[in-house]
C-alpha beads as a LAMMPS data file, in Angstrom:
LAMMPS data file: protein, C-alpha beads

95 atoms
94 bonds

1 atom types
1 bond types

-500.0 500.0 xlo xhi
-500.0 500.0 ylo yhi
-500.0 500.0 zlo zhi

Masses

1 110.0

Atoms # bond

1 1 1 250.329 -334.973 -237.434
2 1 1 248.816 -338.425 -236.960
3 1 1 246.469 -339.700 -239.620
4 1 1 243.337 -341.275 -238.140
5 1 1 242.761 -344.345 -240.298
6 1 1 239.435 -345.941 -241.151
7 1 1 240.401 -348.806 -238.830
8 1 1 240.754 -346.404 -235.877
9 1 1 237.375 -344.816 -236.700
10 1 1 235.828 -348.317 -236.701
11 1 1 237.460 -349.239 -233.375
12 1 1 236.302 -346.004 -231.730
13 1 1 232.795 -346.414 -233.208
14 1 1 232.569 -350.011 -231.926
15 1 1 233.609 -348.946 -228.407
16 1 1 231.223 -346.008 -228.493
17 1 1 228.344 -348.183 -229.723
18 1 1 228.994 -350.595 -226.827
19 1 1 229.103 -347.723 -224.320
20 1 1 225.917 -346.134 -225.668
21 1 1 223.920 -349.355 -225.716
22 1 1 220.275 -348.456 -226.387
23 1 1 220.550 -344.952 -224.919
24 1 1 219.695 -341.743 -226.754
25 1 1 222.344 -339.700 -224.945
26 1 1 226.021 -340.261 -224.194
27 1 1 228.417 -338.276 -222.066
28 1 1 231.723 -339.923 -221.298
29 1 1 235.071 -341.172 -222.499
30 1 1 236.040 -343.923 -224.939
31 1 1 239.631 -345.186 -225.055
32 1 1 241.318 -347.262 -227.745
33 1 1 244.884 -348.462 -227.258
34 1 1 246.991 -349.511 -230.230
35 1 1 250.553 -348.357 -230.818
36 1 1 248.951 -344.948 -230.090
37 1 1 246.477 -344.285 -227.269
38 1 1 243.312 -342.626 -228.571
39 1 1 240.729 -340.987 -226.325
40 1 1 237.353 -339.589 -227.313
41 1 1 235.601 -337.417 -224.740
42 1 1 232.140 -336.430 -225.858
43 1 1 228.595 -335.459 -225.095
44 1 1 226.356 -336.761 -227.866
45 1 1 222.676 -336.910 -228.765
46 1 1 221.843 -340.284 -230.319
47 1 1 218.846 -340.457 -232.670
48 1 1 217.303 -343.827 -233.493
49 1 1 214.832 -345.428 -235.847
50 1 1 213.064 -348.761 -235.571
51 1 1 214.295 -351.415 -237.994
52 1 1 212.459 -354.719 -238.488
53 1 1 213.179 -357.915 -240.346
54 1 1 212.268 -361.600 -239.991
55 1 1 214.475 -361.936 -236.893
56 1 1 212.742 -359.095 -235.023
57 1 1 213.059 -355.361 -234.571
58 1 1 215.620 -353.080 -232.972
59 1 1 216.423 -349.385 -232.559
60 1 1 219.227 -348.545 -235.016
61 1 1 221.282 -345.349 -234.810
62 1 1 220.000 -342.921 -237.452
63 1 1 222.049 -339.871 -236.464
64 1 1 224.595 -338.678 -233.914
65 1 1 224.776 -335.000 -232.994
66 1 1 227.783 -333.888 -230.979
67 1 1 227.071 -331.332 -228.274
68 1 1 230.778 -331.292 -227.448
69 1 1 233.741 -333.537 -228.233
70 1 1 237.514 -333.751 -228.157
71 1 1 239.767 -336.463 -229.550
72 1 1 243.298 -336.996 -228.250
73 1 1 246.141 -339.164 -229.517
74 1 1 249.090 -339.938 -227.268
75 1 1 252.351 -341.729 -228.042
76 1 1 255.449 -342.371 -225.913
77 1 1 256.494 -338.863 -226.935
78 1 1 253.329 -337.284 -225.518
79 1 1 250.157 -335.913 -227.074
80 1 1 250.219 -335.631 -230.870
81 1 1 248.117 -333.552 -233.233
82 1 1 245.768 -335.657 -235.360
83 1 1 243.349 -335.217 -238.257
84 1 1 240.271 -336.657 -236.515
85 1 1 236.996 -335.681 -238.186
86 1 1 233.743 -336.266 -236.283
87 1 1 231.896 -336.624 -239.603
88 1 1 233.962 -339.744 -240.341
89 1 1 233.127 -341.224 -236.938
90 1 1 229.460 -340.386 -237.442
91 1 1 229.482 -342.371 -240.738
92 1 1 230.781 -345.414 -238.856
93 1 1 228.058 -345.104 -236.188
94 1 1 224.967 -344.743 -238.346
95 1 1 223.281 -348.063 -239.055

Bonds

1 1 1 2
2 1 2 3
3 1 3 4
4 1 4 5
5 1 5 6
6 1 6 7
7 1 7 8
8 1 8 9
9 1 9 10
10 1 10 11
11 1 11 12
12 1 12 13
13 1 13 14
14 1 14 15
15 1 15 16
16 1 16 17
17 1 17 18
18 1 18 19
19 1 19 20
20 1 20 21
21 1 21 22
22 1 22 23
23 1 23 24
24 1 24 25
25 1 25 26
26 1 26 27
27 1 27 28
28 1 28 29
29 1 29 30
30 1 30 31
31 1 31 32
32 1 32 33
33 1 33 34
34 1 34 35
35 1 35 36
36 1 36 37
37 1 37 38
38 1 38 39
39 1 39 40
40 1 40 41
41 1 41 42
42 1 42 43
43 1 43 44
44 1 44 45
45 1 45 46
46 1 46 47
47 1 47 48
48 1 48 49
49 1 49 50
50 1 50 51
51 1 51 52
52 1 52 53
53 1 53 54
54 1 54 55
55 1 55 56
56 1 56 57
57 1 57 58
58 1 58 59
59 1 59 60
60 1 60 61
61 1 61 62
62 1 62 63
63 1 63 64
64 1 64 65
65 1 65 66
66 1 66 67
67 1 67 68
68 1 68 69
69 1 69 70
70 1 70 71
71 1 71 72
72 1 72 73
73 1 73 74
74 1 74 75
75 1 75 76
76 1 76 77
77 1 77 78
78 1 78 79
79 1 79 80
80 1 80 81
81 1 81 82
82 1 82 83
83 1 83 84
84 1 84 85
85 1 85 86
86 1 86 87
87 1 87 88
88 1 88 89
89 1 89 90
90 1 90 91
91 1 91 92
92 1 92 93
93 1 93 94
94 1 94 95
């Protein structure tokens, strides 16, 4: 079984954040290629809150609720079981 490291969670979260943009809903696929190919397919509700400071204000992610998701890891030997936990990804996404 492949261990999903904190670095992989960060990479997936960064790609997902880019794909989501300012939206409050996401349905699609995120791919991260390292020595293992990782693919997240998901339908997510994105909740936001307004954050302000001296530089301005923006809509930060306050919660992510998965409607459906699957996470695959593939090596040269084919698809591998992994220990992906959506709660860990959610922690990386919340601002």
